[in-house]
C-alpha positions in Angstrom: -0.3 0.1 0.0 1.0 3.7 -0.8 2.7 5.6 2.5 3.0 8.9 3.1 0.9 11.9 2.7 -1.9 11.7 1.1 -2.2 12.7 -3.1 -3.4 16.5 -3.0 -5.4 15.6 -5.8 -8.1 13.4 -3.1 -8.7 16.3 -1.0 -9.1 19.2 -4.2 -10.4 17.9 -7.3 -7.9 19.9 -9.8 -8.4 19.4 -13.8 -5.3 16.8 -14.9 -2.4 18.4 -16.3 -2.1 18.1 -19.8 0.9 17.5 -21.8 0.6 18.1 -26.2 2.6 17.5 -28.4 2.7 20.4 -31.1 4.9 18.7 -33.5 1.6 15.9 -34.3 1.3 13.5 -31.4 -1.5 13.2 -29.2 -2.0 14.8 -25.9 -1.8 12.7 -22.8 -3.2 13.4 -19.1 -0.8 12.6 -16.0 -2.0 9.7 -13.9 -1.4 12.2 -10.5 -1.1 16.0 -10.9 1.9 17.2 -9.2 2.1 18.2 -5.3 3.5 21.6 -6.9 5.7 23.3 -9.5 8.6 25.8 -9.7 9.6 28.1 -12.4 13.2 29.8 -12.4 15.3 31.8 -15.3 18.8 33.7 -15.3 20.1 36.4 -16.6 23.6 36.2 -18.4 26.3 38.8 -18.2 29.3 38.9 -19.5 32.6 41.3 -18.1 35.7 43.9 -20.1 38.9 43.9 -17.8 39.5 48.0 -18.2 43.2 48.8 -18.0 43.9 51.1 -14.6 39.9 50.3 -13.1 39.3 48.5 -9.8 37.4 45.9 -11.4 36.1 44.8 -14.7 32.9 46.5 -16.3 30.1 43.9 -15.4 27.9 44.1 -19.2 24.4 42.7 -19.5 24.4 40.4 -22.8 20.9 38.2 -22.7 18.2 36.6 -20.8 18.3 33.0 -20.3 15.1 30.9 -21.0 12.1 30.3 -18.6 12.2 26.5 -16.8 9.6 25.0 -15.1 10.5 21.9 -12.8 7.7 19.6 -11.4 8.1 15.8 -10.3 5.6 13.3 -11.6 4.4 10.6 -9.4 3.5 6.7 -10.9 2.0 4.1 -8.8 0.5 0.9 -10.4 -0.3 -0.9 -7.5 -2.3 2.2 -4.9 -4.4 4.0 -7.5 -7.2 5.9 -6.1 -10.5 7.5 -7.6 -7.8 10.8 -8.5 -5.7 8.4 -11.3 -6.0 10.3 -14.4 -6.2 8.8 -18.2 -8.6 7.6 -20.0 -11.7 4.7 -19.1 -9.1 1.9 -20.0 -6.5 3.6 -17.5 -8.7 3.9 -15.2 -10.3 0.5 -15.4 -6.8 -1.4 -15.4 -5.5 0.8 -12.6 -8.9 -0.4 -10.5 -8.7 -3.5 -11.3 -4.9 -3.4 -10.6 -5.2 -1.5 -7.1 -6.6 -5.0 -5.9 -3.1 -7.1 -6.9 -0.3 -8.0 -4.2 3.5 -7.8 -6.1 3.0 -10.9 -6.9 0.2 -10.8 -9.1 0.8 -7.3 -10.3 -0.1 -6.8 -14.1 0.8 -3.2 -14.4 4.5 -2.3 -15.8 4.5 1.6 -14.5 7.3 1.8 -17.3 4.4 1.8 -20.0 3.5 5.3 -18.4 6.2 6.8 -17.4 7.6 6.4 -20.9 4.9 9.0 -22.7 6.8 11.4 -20.8 10.2 10.2 -21.0 9.8 9.5 -24.6 9.5 13.2 -25.5 13.4 13.8 -25.3 13.4 11.6 -28.6 14.3 13.2 -31.8 11.4 13.4 -34.1 11.8 12.9 -37.9 9.1 15.0 -39.3 10.7 17.7 -36.9 14.7 16.3 -36.6 14.5 17.1 -32.9 12.3 16.4 -29.5 8.9 17.9 -30.2 7.8 21.1 -28.6 5.4 20.6 -26.1 2.6 22.5 -24.8 2.1 21.9 -20.8 -1.1 23.1 -19.3 -2.2 22.7 -15.8 -5.2 25.4 -14.5 -3.8 28.5 -14.6 -0.1 27.7 -16.1 0.1 27.2 -19.8 3.7 26.5 -20.9 5.1 26.1 -24.6 9.0 24.5 -24.7 10.7 21.1 -24.9 11.7 19.0 -22.3 14.9 19.6 -21.3 15.6 16.7 -18.4 14.2 13.7 -17.1 15.1 11.6 -14.4 13.6 8.7 -13.7 13.7 7.0 -9.8 11.8 3.6 -9.5 11.4 3.1 -5.7 8.8 -0.1 -5.7 9.2 -3.1 -7.7 6.9 -6.1 -8.0 7.6 -10.0 -7.5 9.1 -9.9 -11.2 11.0 -7.5 -10.9 8.9 -4.8 -12.3 8.7 -1.7 -11.3 5.3 -0.8 -9.8 6.2 2.9 -8.4 8.2 5.8 -9.8 8.6 9.5 -9.4 9.8 11.4 -12.7 11.8 14.7 -12.1 11.1 17.2 -15.2 12.9 20.3 -16.3 10.7 22.3 -19.0 12.5 24.7 -21.1 10.3 27.6 -22.7 10.5 28.7 -26.4 10.6 32.1 -25.8 9.4 33.5 -29.2 6.0 31.4 -28.4 5.7 32.1 -24.8 6.4 35.9 -25.0 7.3 38.7 -27.0 11.1 39.2 -27.1 12.8 42.7 -26.8 15.0 44.3 -28.9 18.5 42.7 -29.3 20.3 45.8 -28.6 20.1 49.0 -27.2 21.3 52.3 -28.4 20.6 54.7 -25.2 23.6 53.3 -23.0 27.3 52.8 -23.0 28.2 49.2 -24.1 32.0 48.0 -24.2 32.7 45.2 -27.4 36.0 43.0 -28.1 36.4 43.3 -31.3 36.8 40.4 -33.8 39.0 39.0 -36.4 38.3 41.1 -39.4 36.2 43.7 -37.7 35.6 47.1 -38.3 34.5 50.4 -36.7 31.5 50.7 -39.4 30.4 46.6 -38.7 30.5 47.6 -35.3 28.7 50.3 -35.9 26.2 48.5 -37.7 25.9 45.9 -35.1 25.2 48.1 -32.4 23.1 51.3 -34.1 21.9 49.4 -37.2 23.5 52.4 -39.0 27.2 51.6 -40.3 27.7 55.5 -40.9 27.6 56.2 -37.3 31.6 54.4 -37.1 32.4 58.3 -36.5 30.9 57.9 -32.8 32.4 55.4 -31.7 35.7 56.5 -33.5 35.9 59.7 -31.0 34.6 57.7 -28.1 37.9 55.3 -28.4 40.2 58.4 -29.5 40.4 56.2 -33.2 42.3 58.2 -36.0 42.4 55.7 -38.4 39.1 53.3 -38.7 40.9 50.5 -40.2 43.9 50.2 -37.3 41.3 47.7 -35.1 43.1 44.7 -33.9 41.2 41.7 -32.7 40.4 41.4 -28.8 40.6 45.5 -28.6 37.8 46.6 -26.1 35.8 48.9 -27.8 33.3 51.5 -26.3 30.3 51.8 -28.2 28.9 55.1 -26.9 24.8 56.1 -26.3 23.6 57.6 -29.0 22.4 61.2 -28.3 19.6 61.6 -31.1 
C-alpha cells in the first residue's frame, strides 16, 4: 500500500495536467497531478577588464530561457479515484489496485515512457517535439530538457510498480512572450573586436546604422578606423539623438 502523505488530488479535485505534442502527437493526461511546480530563469552577464580600473565592466548579454520543474508520481498498485488517463487506464488501475506484488499486471514503465520519450528526436522535425503543458493557470510552451526516472518499488517479478519522474521543461521564448530588441542604443556598452572587425561593422551591429562609426571612433580616440586589432575593447557610446 501507499505510504506517506495523501495525494492532494484526493482532497482538491483539480483538472489533470495535460501534455500536448505540438509537432503531431496526441495529448495525454498525467496519472497524478504534481504536488507543486517551480519556475526559474537566469540572466547572463559578461565582464570586460579595463586597464587601470578597480574591477571589470559588467555588461548585460542576454536573458535566459524560463524553466518549469515538477515531479510526477506513478503507482500501479495504489490507484485511488483521482488517477488520470482514459477509461481503459482507470479501469486497469482500479483492478490492479486489488492485486498483490506477485499478481501485479501493470509495468509502470509503460506509463512513464510517455513522458520520458518526449526527449527523443522526431523524424519529421529532426529534434525533440515542441510541447504545451497545461495545468490550471499554467500554460507553458517549450521542450522537455531533462527527465530523471526514479523507480522506488518493484513487484515479485522485478517490474517497477512505483516511480517519480523529475521533469524540467525549457521554454520556447518566441512562443511564450515577445522578445525585446537585441540591442539598446541608449546606454554605453563595451565590445571586444573580432577577427576582421571594423568600426562600421560594429556600428551596424549596435546601432543598425554603419555610418555612425565616427561616434565610436571619437569615443575611443581612434584616428584610423582600419587600425582595429582582434581583442581590442571598444566603447560603444549611447546615441544622443
